[in-house]
C-alpha positions in Angstrom: 17.6 -41.7 15.7 16.4 -38.1 15.3 12.7 -37.7 16.0 10.6 -37.0 12.9 9.4 -33.7 14.3 13.0 -32.5 14.5 13.4 -32.9 10.7 10.8 -30.4 9.8 12.1 -27.3 8.1 12.1 -24.2 10.3 9.2 -21.7 9.9 9.7 -18.9 7.5 11.2 -15.8 9.1 9.5 -13.6 6.6 6.6 -11.5 7.7 3.2 -12.3 6.2 1.1 -9.3 5.1 -2.5 -9.2 4.0 -2.7 -6.4 1.5 -6.3 -5.5 2.4 -8.4 -3.8 5.0 -11.4 -6.2 4.4 -12.7 -7.6 7.6 -13.9 -10.7 5.7 -10.4 -11.4 4.3 -8.8 -10.7 7.7 -11.2 -13.3 9.4 -10.5 -15.9 6.7 -6.7 -15.6 6.8 -6.9 -15.7 10.6 -8.2 -19.3 10.3 -4.7 -20.5 9.3 -3.3 -19.5 12.7 -0.4 -17.6 11.2 0.8 -14.2 12.5 0.2 -11.5 9.9 -0.3 -7.8 9.5 -3.0 -6.1 7.4 -1.8 -3.2 5.3 -4.1 -1.0 3.1 -3.0 -1.1 -0.6 -2.9 2.2 -2.4 -4.5 1.2 -5.7 -7.1 2.9 -8.0 -9.8 0.3 -8.3 -11.6 2.0 -11.3 -12.2 -0.5 -14.1 -10.6 0.1 -17.4 -12.9 0.7 -20.3 -14.2 -2.7 -21.6 -12.4 -4.6 -18.9 -13.8 -8.1 -18.3 -14.8 -8.9 -14.7 -12.1 -11.7 -14.3 -9.4 -9.5 -15.8 -10.4 -6.6 -13.5 -10.3 -8.8 -10.4 -6.9 -10.3 -11.3 -5.4 -7.0 -12.2 -6.4 -5.5 -8.9 -5.3 -8.4 -6.9 -1.8 -8.2 -8.5 -1.6 -4.4 -8.1 -2.6 -4.6 -4.5 0.0 -7.2 -3.7 2.8 -5.4 -5.6 1.9 -2.1 -4.1 2.2 -3.3 -0.5 5.3 -5.4 -1.4 7.0 -2.3 -2.6 6.7 -0.8 0.8 7.5 -4.1 2.6 10.0 -5.8 0.3 11.1 -8.5 2.7 7.5 -9.7 3.4 5.3 -12.2 1.7 2.3 -10.2 0.6 -1.2 -11.5 -0.2 -3.5 -9.4 -2.5 -7.0 -10.3 -3.4 -10.0 -8.8 -5.2 -13.5 -10.0 -6.0 -15.8 -8.9 -8.8 -19.3 -10.2 -9.5 -19.7 -11.1 -13.2 -23.3 -10.8 -14.5 -23.2 -11.9 -18.1 -19.8 -10.2 -18.6 -20.7 -7.0 -16.7 -18.7 -6.3 -13.5 -20.7 -5.6 -10.4 -18.7 -4.4 -7.4 -19.5 -3.3 -3.9 -22.8 -1.3 -4.0 -21.9 1.1 -1.2 -25.5 2.3 -0.8 -28.9 0.7 -0.2 -30.3 1.9 -3.5 -27.5 0.4 -5.5 -27.7 -2.9 -3.6 -31.5 -3.1 -4.4 -30.7 -2.5 -8.1 -28.0 -5.1 -8.1 -30.1 -7.8 -6.5 -33.1 -7.1 -8.8 -30.8 -7.6 -11.8 -29.3 -10.8 -10.3 -32.6 -12.5 -9.2 -33.1 -15.7 -11.2 -29.7 -15.4 -12.8 -26.4 -17.2 -12.7 -23.6 -14.9 -11.5 -19.9 -15.8 -11.5 -18.0 -14.3 -8.5 -14.4 -13.9 -9.8 -12.2 -14.0 -6.7 -8.6 -13.3 -7.7 -5.5 -13.9 -5.5 -1.8 -12.8 -5.8 1.1 -13.5 -3.6 4.3 -11.5 -3.9 7.7 -11.3 -2.2 9.8 -8.5 -3.7 13.0 -9.6 -2.0 13.0 -13.1 -3.5 11.3 -12.2 -6.8 8.4 -14.5 -6.0 5.1 -13.9 -7.6 2.1 -16.1 -8.2 -1.5 -15.4 -9.0 -4.7 -17.3 -9.7 -8.4 -16.8 -9.9 -11.3 -18.8 -8.3 -14.5 -18.6 -10.2 -17.6 -19.3 -8.2 -20.9 -19.9 -10.1 -23.9 -18.8 -8.0 -27.5 -19.3 -9.0 -29.8 -16.7 -7.4 -33.4 -17.4 -6.5 -36.2 -15.5 -8.2 -36.4 -13.0 -5.3 -39.3 -10.8 -4.6 -38.8 -7.1 -3.9 -40.0 -7.7 -0.3 -37.3 -10.4 0.2 -34.6 -8.1 -1.2 -35.7 -5.3 1.1 -35.8 -7.6 4.2 -32.4 -9.1 3.4 -30.7 -5.7 2.9 -32.2 -4.0 5.9 -31.2 -6.9 8.1 -27.7 -7.8 6.7 -26.6 -4.4 5.2 -24.1 -6.0 2.8 -23.1 -2.8 1.2 -19.3 -3.6 1.3 -19.8 -7.0 -0.5 -19.4 -7.5 -4.2 -22.8 -8.0 -5.7 -24.5 -7.4 -2.3 -24.4 -11.1 -1.6 -23.1 -11.9 1.9 -23.3 -15.7 1.6 -21.8 -16.4 5.0 -24.8 -14.7 6.6 -28.4 -14.3 5.6 -27.4 -14.0 2.0 -27.3 -17.8 1.7 -31.1 -17.6 1.6 -30.9 -15.7 -1.7 -29.3 -18.6 -3.5 -30.4 -21.8 -5.2 -26.9 -23.3 -5.8 -23.2 -22.6 -5.4 -20.6 -24.3 -7.6 -16.9 -23.9 -6.8 -13.7 -25.7 -5.9 -12.5 -23.5 -3.1 -15.1 -23.1 -0.4 -14.0 -19.7 1.0 -13.6 -18.0 -2.4 -17.1 -16.6 -2.3 -16.5 -14.9 1.0 -13.5 -13.1 -0.4 -10.2 -15.1 0.0 -9.7 -18.6 -1.6 -7.9 -20.3 1.2 -6.9 -23.5 -0.7 -5.1 -21.4 -3.2 -3.7 -19.1 -0.5 -2.2 -22.0 1.3 -0.6 -23.3 -1.8 0.9 -20.0 -2.8 2.2 -18.9 0.6 3.8 -22.4 1.0 5.5 -21.9 -2.4 6.7 -18.5 -1.2 8.4 -20.2 1.8 5.8 -19.7 4.6 5.3 -22.9 6.6 1.6 -23.4 7.6 1.5 -26.9 9.2 
C-alpha cells in the first residue's frame, strides 16, 4: 500500500511574489513558511474623485497584483491595499506627525472600518481572484496627551489611519470586529491562503 503522504500533490513550481514593499505584509506572509519574493508595484495610488474607501482599496490591490504579474507572468502574485474608512471618507498613511495627530483626533470615539483588499493573479494561467476584509474598529475617546505619547513612541506614519494595532496602537481601541485576524495589520491571511491554494500553490 502506498503511504498516505506519498499521495499528496506535488508543491507548485510557480514562484510566489508579494506585490508590495510593506514590511508588515512581508512579515505576515512569512508566517506561512513559503518561499516568496517581494516586488514593488508601479501603481499610482491617488484616489479617484468620489471613490469610496472599499472601492479604492480593492482597485489598488488588483492594480498592484496585475502590475507585478505583467512583469512576472509565470508567478502567482499577491497584491493588497488598506484604506481606513471614516464615515465614507478614505484615510490613508499619514506620512507625517502632524497628519497622524489630525487623523487620530478625528477618529477618537468613532467607529472606523479598515478596508483591507486582496488580489491574487497568475497571468500565465489566467487566474485572478480578489476579496476584501472589512475590520470594524471602535476607538477610545483619546486625549491629546495620549495621542502625542502614542505617536512619539510608535511613529506609525506608514500605517493607514495611524493605527498600528500589533503594537502600542492596541491601547487606542475599545473593540475590534473582524473575521480574518491579520487583516487589520495589512494582509488577511485566511483569504490569502484560500486564494493561493486556488491558484495552485500548496501550503500544507
